[in-house]
Each structure stands twice: as structure tokens, then as C-alpha cells.
N, CA, C and O atoms as CSV, one atom per row, in Angstrom:
chain,resi,resn,atom,element,x,y,z
A,1,MET,N,N,108.458,108.470,155.195
A,1,MET,CA,C,108.581,107.845,156.489
A,1,MET,C,C,109.164,108.857,157.471
A,1,MET,O,O,110.186,109.477,157.176
A,2,SER,N,N,108.541,109.035,158.621
A,2,SER,CA,C,109.080,109.920,159.647
A,2,SER,C,C,110.024,109.125,160.541
A,2,SER,O,O,109.863,107.918,160.720
A,3,LYS,N,N,111.030,109.835,161.109
A,3,LYS,CA,C,111.964,109.144,161.993
A,3,LYS,C,C,112.729,110.138,162.852
A,3,LYS,O,O,112.777,111.330,162.548
A,4,PHE,N,N,113.330,109.636,163.936
A,4,PHE,CA,C,114.212,110.376,164.818
A,4,PHE,C,C,115.583,109.716,164.770
A,4,PHE,O,O,115.683,108.492,164.679
A,5,VAL,N,N,116.640,110.523,164.832
A,5,VAL,CA,C,118.004,110.017,164.899
A,5,VAL,C,C,118.747,110.849,165.936
A,5,VAL,O,O,118.650,112.076,165.916
A,6,SER,N,N,119.493,110.208,166.849
A,6,SER,CA,C,120.276,110.955,167.832
A,6,SER,C,C,121.700,111.151,167.315
A,6,SER,O,O,122.177,110.407,166.458
A,7,THR,N,N,122.368,112.173,167.858
A,7,THR,CA,C,123.706,112.518,167.410
A,7,THR,C,C,124.638,112.730,168.589
A,7,THR,O,O,124.620,113.806,169.186
A,8,GLN,N,N,125.438,111.764,168.942
A,8,GLN,CA,C,126.512,111.881,169.916
A,8,GLN,C,C,126.141,112.629,171.198
A,8,GLN,O,O,126.961,113.397,171.700
A,9,ASN,N,N,124.969,112.441,171.734
A,9,ASN,CA,C,124.527,113.084,172.976
A,9,ASN,C,C,124.584,114.606,172.896
A,9,ASN,O,O,124.743,115.271,173.920
A,10,LYS,N,N,124.455,115.168,171.689
A,10,LYS,CA,C,124.479,116.615,171.557
A,10,LYS,C,C,123.482,117.126,170.528
A,10,LYS,O,O,123.554,118.284,170.115
A,11,GLY,N,N,122.563,116.282,170.114
A,11,GLY,CA,C,121.587,116.740,169.155
A,11,GLY,C,C,120.757,115.619,168.569
A,11,GLY,O,O,120.865,114.459,168.969
A,12,PHE,N,N,119.919,115.998,167.605
A,12,PHE,CA,C,119.035,115.029,166.963
A,12,PHE,C,C,118.652,115.505,165.579
A,12,PHE,O,O,118.853,116.665,165.221
A,13,ASN,N,N,118.100,114.594,164.816
A,13,ASN,CA,C,117.605,114.871,163.479
A,13,ASN,C,C,116.202,114.294,163.388
A,13,ASN,O,O,115.949,113.182,163.851
A,14,MET,N,N,115.296,115.049,162.792
A,14,MET,CA,C,113.922,114.592,162.581
A,14,MET,C,C,113.614,114.673,161.094
A,14,MET,O,O,113.935,115.668,160.443
A,15,THR,N,N,112.996,113.637,160.559
A,15,THR,CA,C,112.525,113.646,159.179
A,15,THR,C,C,111.016,113.472,159.198
A,15,THR,O,O,110.487,112.584,159.867
A,16,PHE,N,N,110.330,114.335,158.455
A,16,PHE,CA,C,108.870,114.333,158.433
A,16,PHE,C,C,108.348,113.634,157.180
A,16,PHE,O,O,109.087,113.411,156.221
A,17,GLU,N,N,107.078,113.299,157.208
A,17,GLU,CA,C,106.431,112.611,156.080
A,17,GLU,C,C,106.561,113.390,154.771
A,17,GLU,O,O,106.528,112.799,153.692
A,18,ASN,N,N,106.708,114.720,154.863
A,18,ASN,CA,C,106.823,115.543,153.659
A,18,ASN,C,C,108.232,115.508,153.057
A,18,ASN,O,O,108.483,116.169,152.050
A,19,GLY,N,N,109.153,114.749,153.656
A,19,GLY,CA,C,110.510,114.619,153.139
A,19,GLY,C,C,111.483,115.668,153.642
A,19,GLY,O,O,112.654,115.658,153.262
A,20,ILE,N,N,111.017,116.568,154.487
A,20,ILE,CA,C,111.867,117.624,155.036
A,20,ILE,C,C,112.479,117.134,156.350
A,20,ILE,O,O,111.799,116.536,157.184
A,21,SER,N,N,113.785,117.402,156.514
A,21,SER,CA,C,114.508,117.005,157.724
A,21,SER,C,C,115.065,118.233,158.414
A,21,SER,O,O,115.424,119.212,157.759
A,22,ILE,N,N,115.138,118.184,159.738
A,22,ILE,CA,C,115.790,119.230,160.506
A,22,ILE,C,C,116.775,118.575,161.465
A,22,ILE,O,O,116.449,117.614,162.161
A,23,SER,N,N,117.977,119.114,161.484
A,23,SER,CA,C,119.014,118.690,162.411
A,23,SER,C,C,119.153,119.790,163.459
A,23,SER,O,O,119.272,120.965,163.113
A,24,VAL,N,N,119.140,119.416,164.733
A,24,VAL,CA,C,119.301,120.357,165.847
A,24,VAL,C,C,120.494,119.880,166.663
A,24,VAL,O,O,120.487,118.762,167.178
A,25,GLN,N,N,121.518,120.722,166.785
A,25,GLN,CA,C,122.760,120.345,167.467
A,25,GLN,C,C,123.169,121.419,168.470
A,25,GLN,O,O,122.958,122.608,168.232
A,26,TRP,N,N,123.759,120.995,169.603
A,26,TRP,CA,C,124.201,121.951,170.624
A,26,TRP,C,C,125.395,121.421,171.405
A,26,TRP,O,O,125.297,121.196,172.612
A,27,GLY,N,N,126.482,121.227,170.750
A,27,GLY,CA,C,127.658,120.707,171.431
A,27,GLY,C,C,128.917,121.435,171.027
A,27,GLY,O,O,128.868,122.427,170.299
A,28,VAL,N,N,130.046,120.940,171.502
A,28,VAL,CA,C,131.336,121.507,171.153
A,28,VAL,C,C,131.476,121.503,169.631
A,28,VAL,O,O,131.256,120.485,168.976
A,29,GLY,N,N,131.844,122.659,169.086
A,29,GLY,CA,C,132.008,122.780,167.641
A,29,GLY,C,C,130.763,123.234,166.909
A,29,GLY,O,O,130.850,123.655,165.756
A,30,ASN,N,N,129.590,123.159,167.558
A,30,ASN,CA,C,128.352,123.644,166.938
A,30,ASN,C,C,128.189,125.129,167.225
A,30,ASN,O,O,128.743,125.637,168.200
A,31,TYR,N,N,127.439,125.823,166.389
A,31,TYR,CA,C,127.206,127.252,166.566
A,31,TYR,C,C,126.153,127.462,167.649
A,31,TYR,O,O,124.971,127.664,167.371
A,32,CYS,N,N,126.626,127.406,168.899
A,32,CYS,CA,C,125.764,127.509,170.068
A,32,CYS,C,C,126.599,128.007,171.249
A,32,CYS,O,O,127.801,128.233,171.110
A,33,SER,N,N,125.969,128.177,172.399
A,33,SER,CA,C,126.672,128.694,173.572
A,33,SER,C,C,127.769,127.762,174.076
A,33,SER,O,O,128.607,128.193,174.867
A,34,ARG,N,N,127.795,126.502,173.648
A,34,ARG,CA,C,128.807,125.531,174.086
A,34,ARG,C,C,129.898,125.303,173.036
A,34,ARG,O,O,130.714,124.392,173.179
A,35,LYS,N,N,129.916,126.117,171.992
A,35,LYS,CA,C,130.818,125.926,170.854
A,35,LYS,C,C,132.267,125.680,171.261
A,35,LYS,O,O,132.917,124.799,170.699
A,36,ASN,N,N,132.779,126.424,172.206
A,36,ASN,CA,C,134.193,126.353,172.566
A,36,ASN,C,C,134.438,125.734,173.934
A,36,ASN,O,O,135.466,126.005,174.555
A,37,ASP,N,N,133.514,124.908,174.416
A,37,ASP,CA,C,133.610,124.342,175.762
A,37,ASP,C,C,134.248,122.955,175.785
A,37,ASP,O,O,133.636,122.009,176.283
A,38,GLY,N,N,135.429,122.819,175.271
A,38,GLY,CA,C,136.110,121.532,175.352
A,38,GLY,C,C,136.503,120.973,174.008
A,38,GLY,O,O,136.519,121.676,172.998
A,39,GLU,N,N,136.818,119.700,174.017
A,39,GLU,CA,C,137.249,118.984,172.815
A,39,GLU,C,C,136.038,118.394,172.096
A,39,GLU,O,O,135.053,118.020,172.733
A,40,PHE,N,N,136.112,118.313,170.779
A,40,PHE,CA,C,135.047,117.689,170.004
A,40,PHE,C,C,134.840,116.266,170.505
A,40,PHE,O,O,135.812,115.543,170.727
A,41,GLY,N,N,133.613,115.863,170.682
A,41,GLY,CA,C,133.285,114.535,171.183
A,41,GLY,C,C,133.149,114.462,172.691
A,41,GLY,O,O,132.686,113.452,173.222
A,42,GLU,N,N,133.543,115.514,173.387
A,42,GLU,CA,C,133.467,115.521,174.849
A,42,GLU,C,C,132.028,115.412,175.344
A,42,GLU,O,O,131.786,114.874,176.425
A,43,SER,N,N,131.084,115.910,174.575
A,43,SER,CA,C,129.677,115.870,174.988
A,43,SER,C,C,129.173,114.441,175.138
A,43,SER,O,O,128.177,114.210,175.825
A,44,MET,N,N,129.829,113.495,174.520
A,44,MET,CA,C,129.399,112.099,174.615
A,44,MET,C,C,129.715,111.496,175.978
A,44,MET,O,O,129.139,110.473,176.348
A,45,LYS,N,N,130.628,112.121,176.733
A,45,LYS,CA,C,131.092,111.535,177.985
A,45,LYS,C,C,130.096,111.678,179.126
A,45,LYS,O,O,130.048,110.818,180.005
A,46,GLY,N,N,129.312,112.727,179.135
A,46,GLY,CA,C,128.379,112.958,180.228
A,46,GLY,C,C,127.007,112.371,179.954
A,46,GLY,O,O,126.658,112.062,178.815
A,47,GLN,N,N,126.236,112.223,181.026
A,47,GLN,CA,C,124.876,111.724,180.862
A,47,GLN,C,C,123.988,112.779,180.212
A,47,GLN,O,O,123.098,112.455,179.426
A,48,PHE,N,N,124.238,114.054,180.551
A,48,PHE,CA,C,123.453,115.154,179.996
A,48,PHE,C,C,124.391,116.199,179.423
A,48,PHE,O,O,125.502,116.388,179.919
A,49,TRP,N,N,123.950,116.863,178.401
A,49,TRP,CA,C,124.696,117.958,177.791
A,49,TRP,C,C,123.680,119.022,177.458
A,49,TRP,O,O,122.727,118.763,176.722
A,50,GLU,N,N,123.868,120.214,177.989
A,50,GLU,CA,C,122.874,121.265,177.762
A,50,GLU,C,C,123.535,122.527,177.233
A,50,GLU,O,O,124.746,122.712,177.353
A,51,SER,N,N,122.714,123.390,176.647
A,51,SER,CA,C,123.176,124.630,176.055
A,51,SER,C,C,122.010,125.616,176.056
A,51,SER,O,O,120.847,125.214,176.083
A,52,THR,N,N,122.331,126.901,176.027
A,52,THR,CA,C,121.274,127.914,175.976
A,52,THR,C,C,120.886,128.276,174.545
A,52,THR,O,O,119.941,129.036,174.330
A,53,SER,N,N,121.614,127.732,173.564
A,53,SER,CA,C,121.280,127.954,172.162
A,53,SER,C,C,121.687,126.721,171.362
A,53,SER,O,O,122.361,125.823,171.867
A,54,ALA,N,N,121.259,126.703,170.100
A,54,ALA,CA,C,121.541,125.541,169.244
A,54,ALA,C,C,121.695,125.994,167.799
A,54,ALA,O,O,121.338,127.115,167.437
A,55,GLU,N,N,122.232,125.100,166.989
A,55,GLU,CA,C,122.281,125.339,165.550
A,55,GLU,C,C,121.323,124.369,164.874
A,55,GLU,O,O,121.034,123.290,165.391
A,56,ILE,N,N,120.837,124.782,163.702
A,56,ILE,CA,C,119.972,123.900,162.924
A,56,ILE,C,C,120.423,123.865,161.471
A,56,ILE,O,O,121.083,124.780,160.979
A,57,MET,N,N,120.051,122.797,160.811
A,57,MET,CA,C,120.166,122.699,159.371
A,57,MET,C,C,118.885,122.016,158.888
A,57,MET,O,O,118.472,120.993,159.434
A,58,ILE,N,N,118.275,122.582,157.880
A,58,ILE,CA,C,117.044,122.024,157.320
A,58,ILE,C,C,117.348,121.571,155.897
A,58,ILE,O,O,117.957,122.305,155.118
A,59,SER,N,N,116.924,120.371,155.571
A,59,SER,CA,C,117.143,119.874,154.218
A,59,SER,C,C,115.875,119.233,153.676
A,59,SER,O,O,115.028,118.730,154.414
A,60,GLY,N,N,115.787,119.273,152.375
A,60,GLY,CA,C,114.693,118.628,151.664
A,60,GLY,C,C,115.268,117.539,150.781
A,60,GLY,O,O,116.448,117.205,150.889
A,61,LYS,N,N,114.456,116.994,149.924
A,61,LYS,CA,C,114.899,115.912,149.039
A,61,LYS,C,C,116.023,116.346,148.099
A,61,LYS,O,O,116.819,115.516,147.658
A,62,ASP,N,N,116.091,117.649,147.790
A,62,ASP,CA,C,117.084,118.156,146.847
A,62,ASP,C,C,118.257,118.858,147.511
A,62,ASP,O,O,119.037,119.516,146.822
A,63,GLY,N,N,118.408,118.743,148.816
A,63,GLY,CA,C,119.549,119.351,149.500
A,63,GLY,C,C,119.146,120.314,150.597
A,63,GLY,O,O,118.013,120.297,151.076
A,64,ILE,N,N,120.091,121.151,150.987
A,64,ILE,CA,C,119.906,122.070,152.110
A,64,ILE,C,C,118.926,123.174,151.751
A,64,ILE,O,O,119.007,123.771,150.677
A,65,VAL,N,N,117.998,123.437,152.667
A,65,VAL,CA,C,116.986,124.474,152.497
A,65,VAL,C,C,117.358,125.720,153.283
A,65,VAL,O,O,117.246,126.831,152.765
A,66,LEU,N,N,117.797,125.556,154.521
A,66,LEU,CA,C,118.134,126.688,155.376
A,66,LEU,C,C,119.481,126.459,156.001
A,66,LEU,O,O,119.776,125.374,156.501
A,67,GLY,N,N,120.279,127.464,155.971
A,67,GLY,CA,C,121.568,127.406,156.629
A,67,GLY,C,C,122.443,128.517,156.101
A,67,GLY,O,O,122.388,128.840,154.915
A,68,ASN,N,N,123.245,129.104,156.960
A,68,ASN,CA,C,124.167,130.145,156.534
A,68,ASN,C,C,125.161,129.533,155.559
A,68,ASN,O,O,125.782,128.515,155.865
A,69,ASP,N,N,125.317,130.143,154.388
A,69,ASP,CA,C,126.213,129.626,153.351
A,69,ASP,C,C,125.926,128.165,153.041
A,69,ASP,O,O,126.848,127.375,152.842
A,70,ASN,N,N,124.656,127.809,153.000
A,70,ASN,CA,C,124.235,126.428,152.736
A,70,ASN,C,C,124.822,125.440,153.734
A,70,ASN,O,O,125.177,124.319,153.369
A,71,SER,N,N,124.922,125.849,154.972
A,71,SER,CA,C,125.465,124.966,155.999
A,71,SER,C,C,124.508,124.897,157.181
A,71,SER,O,O,123.651,124.014,157.221
A,72,VAL,N,N,124.631,125.811,158.148
A,72,VAL,CA,C,123.778,125.799,159.334
A,72,VAL,C,C,123.368,127.210,159.712
A,72,VAL,O,O,123.993,128.182,159.286
A,73,ALA,N,N,122.314,127.321,160.517
A,73,ALA,CA,C,121.913,128.578,161.142
A,73,ALA,C,C,122.134,128.387,162.636
A,73,ALA,O,O,121.590,127.453,163.225
A,74,GLY,N,N,122.918,129.251,163.250
A,74,GLY,CA,C,123.305,129.031,164.637
A,74,GLY,C,C,122.797,130.056,165.619
A,74,GLY,O,O,122.170,131.053,165.259
A,75,TRP,N,N,123.096,129.771,166.892
A,75,TRP,CA,C,122.799,130.635,168.031
A,75,TRP,C,C,121.293,130.862,168.194
A,75,TRP,O,O,120.876,131.957,168.569
A,76,LEU,N,N,120.481,129.849,167.920
A,76,LEU,CA,C,119.027,129.972,168.006
A,76,LEU,C,C,118.529,129.585,169.391
A,76,LEU,O,O,119.067,128.678,170.027
A,77,SER,N,N,117.494,130.283,169.850
A,77,SER,CA,C,116.860,129.964,171.138
A,77,SER,C,C,115.967,128.735,170.990
A,77,SER,O,O,115.683,128.288,169.879
A,78,SER,N,N,115.534,128.202,172.119
A,78,SER,CA,C,114.637,127.043,172.066
A,78,SER,C,C,113.325,127.399,171.369
A,78,SER,O,O,112.751,126.556,170.680
A,79,GLY,N,N,112.841,128.623,171.533
A,79,GLY,CA,C,111.624,129.054,170.847
A,79,GLY,C,C,111.803,129.103,169.339
A,79,GLY,O,O,110.912,128.695,168.593
A,80,GLN,N,N,112.950,129.602,168.884
A,80,GLN,CA,C,113.223,129.646,167.447
A,80,GLN,C,C,113.335,128.237,166.871
A,80,GLN,O,O,112.832,127.963,165.781
A,81,VAL,N,N,113.993,127.352,167.605
A,81,VAL,CA,C,114.107,125.967,167.145
A,81,VAL,C,C,112.722,125.326,167.056
A,81,VAL,O,O,112.421,124.625,166.091
A,82,ALA,N,N,111.881,125.568,168.064
A,82,ALA,CA,C,110.518,125.010,168.050
A,82,ALA,C,C,109.735,125.533,166.848
A,82,ALA,O,O,109.015,124.775,166.200
A,83,ASP,N,N,109.873,126.825,166.550
A,83,ASP,CA,C,109.191,127.399,165.387
A,83,ASP,C,C,109.663,126.734,164.093
A,83,ASP,O,O,108.860,126.470,163.198
A,84,CYS,N,N,110.957,126.469,164.001
A,84,CYS,CA,C,111.499,125.814,162.796
A,84,CYS,C,C,111.007,124.378,162.672
A,84,CYS,O,O,110.667,123.927,161.578
A,85,ILE,N,N,110.970,123.664,163.787
A,85,ILE,CA,C,110.453,122.289,163.755
A,85,ILE,C,C,109.003,122.289,163.296
A,85,ILE,O,O,108.605,121.463,162.475
A,86,ASN,N,N,108.219,123.214,163.827
A,86,ASN,CA,C,106.813,123.316,163.424
A,86,ASN,C,C,106.693,123.631,161.940
A,86,ASN,O,O,105.877,123.028,161.241
A,87,ALA,N,N,107.500,124.572,161.452
A,87,ALA,CA,C,107.460,124.922,160.026
A,87,ALA,C,C,107.808,123.706,159.169
A,87,ALA,O,O,107.161,123.457,158.151
A,88,CYS,N,N,108.818,122.956,159.573
A,88,CYS,CA,C,109.213,121.762,158.815
A,88,CYS,C,C,108.088,120.732,158.776
A,88,CYS,O,O,107.850,120.101,157.746
A,89,SER,N,N,107.407,120.568,159.890
A,89,SER,CA,C,106.356,119.546,159.946
A,89,SER,C,C,105.097,119.966,159.182
A,89,SER,O,O,104.361,119.112,158.688
A,90,GLN,N,N,104.846,121.272,159.082
A,90,GLN,CA,C,103.624,121.763,158.445
A,90,GLN,C,C,103.775,122.062,156.954
A,90,GLN,O,O,102.772,122.192,156.252
A,91,ALA,N,N,104.991,122.173,156.464
A,91,ALA,CA,C,105.220,122.582,155.074
A,91,ALA,C,C,104.683,121.552,154.084
A,91,ALA,O,O,104.851,120.346,154.262
A,92,ARG,N,N,104.040,122.056,153.048
A,92,ARG,CA,C,103.536,121.187,151.983
A,92,ARG,C,C,104.661,120.789,151.032
A,92,ARG,O,O,104.641,119.711,150.438
A,93,ASN,N,N,105.649,121.689,150.899
A,93,ASN,CA,C,106.805,121.457,150.035
A,93,ASN,C,C,107.881,122.473,150.428
A,93,ASN,O,O,107.678,123.263,151.349
A,94,VAL,N,N,109.016,122.455,149.741
A,94,VAL,CA,C,110.124,123.346,150.100
A,94,VAL,C,C,109.754,124.807,149.872
A,94,VAL,O,O,110.130,125.668,150.668
A,95,SER,N,N,109.032,125.097,148.809
A,95,SER,CA,C,108.605,126.474,148.547
A,95,SER,C,C,107.730,126.997,149.700
A,95,SER,O,O,107.913,128.121,150.167
A,96,HIS,N,N,106.791,126.175,150.142
A,96,HIS,CA,C,105.937,126.553,151.264
A,96,HIS,C,C,106.772,126.702,152.538
A,96,HIS,O,O,106.526,127.612,153.330
A,97,LEU,N,N,107.748,125.829,152.744
A,97,LEU,CA,C,108.635,125.926,153.903
A,97,LEU,C,C,109.369,127.260,153.903
A,97,LEU,O,O,109.473,127.908,154.944
A,98,ASN,N,N,109.876,127.673,152.754
A,98,ASN,CA,C,110.578,128.958,152.677
A,98,ASN,C,C,109.667,130.113,153.077
A,98,ASN,O,O,110.119,131.055,153.729
A,99,GLN,N,N,108.387,130.056,152.696
A,99,GLN,CA,C,107.424,131.078,153.109
A,99,GLN,C,C,107.254,131.074,154.628
A,99,GLN,O,O,107.235,132.131,155.260
A,100,LEU,N,N,107.133,129.889,155.205
A,100,LEU,CA,C,106.966,129.774,156.663
A,100,LEU,C,C,108.209,130.281,157.393
A,100,LEU,O,O,108.090,130.936,158.428
A,101,LEU,N,N,109.392,129.988,156.870
A,101,LEU,CA,C,110.624,130.429,157.508
A,101,LEU,C,C,110.781,131.934,157.436
A,101,LEU,O,O,111.335,132.539,158.354
A,102,LYS,N,N,110.304,132.554,156.360
A,102,LYS,CA,C,110.346,134.017,156.256
A,102,LYS,C,C,109.480,134.650,157.331
A,102,LYS,O,O,109.840,135.691,157.879
A,103,ARG,N,N,108.347,134.038,157.641
A,103,ARG,CA,C,107.448,134.573,158.672
A,103,ARG,C,C,108.093,134.565,160.061
A,103,ARG,O,O,107.752,135.385,160.914
A,104,ILE,N,N,109.021,133.642,160.281
A,104,ILE,CA,C,109.686,133.590,161.583
A,104,ILE,C,C,111.109,134.167,161.482
A,104,ILE,O,O,111.954,133.918,162.342
A,105,ASN,N,N,111.356,134.945,160.412
A,105,ASN,CA,C,112.608,135.654,160.202
A,105,ASN,C,C,113.835,134.757,160.166
A,105,ASN,O,O,114.885,135.113,160.700
A,106,LEU,N,N,113.704,133.600,159.540
A,106,LEU,CA,C,114.857,132.703,159.413
A,106,LEU,C,C,115.186,132.361,157.966
A,106,LEU,O,O,115.881,131.379,157.704
A,107,LYS,N,N,114.702,133.149,157.042
A,107,LYS,CA,C,115.035,132.896,155.633
A,107,LYS,C,C,115.211,134.204,154.934
A,107,LYS,O,O,115.496,134.231,153.737
């Protein structure tokens, strides 16, 4: 089942039919250009929250697939995030996803 989930006005999570999920976050405390811009949770107060970079975490049915120290990959541009979302949606399985991520220099 595919789905979207929002996260405190600072990100989202997408799960694809292949069972792969990607979390994209860009708020205080995340590895992005807004990491140190206030108190945690402050991003929820405004109508909009923007950043020039974001962090991602990709997971499959058996756990985390991509992330520094099995956590997150940060400071990514919107183009890099788009490439990762595309790789997640097109992957046949986690092994294939790892091949796709290597092509975009994220694995």
C-alpha cells in the first residue's frame, strides 16, 4: 500500500508499493541548512517552513537501507532528494535500490 505521512510541518514520509519508504526532513535538528535555527518543534509554529537542503532516510521491510551510520543522509539538494525518491519508487527490491543509489552517488 502506498501512502504519504506529514511530519510536524518540516517533512514527510512516502511509502511505495514495493515496501520501500523514504523520509524527507528539513527542520530544526535535521541535517539541513535549518539545523540550528531555533528550538526543536519551532517549525510547527509557522505556516511555511523552508530550507535549502534536507536529510533523508530510506528504509525497506527489513530496516534502514540508506543513512549515515544507519541513520540519515543529510545536506542534500532538492535534485538529490528527487533522485532518491525516484530510485525508491522504481526499485524492484532493496538490492536493486542499492544499485540505483550507487548511480546517483548516495550509497
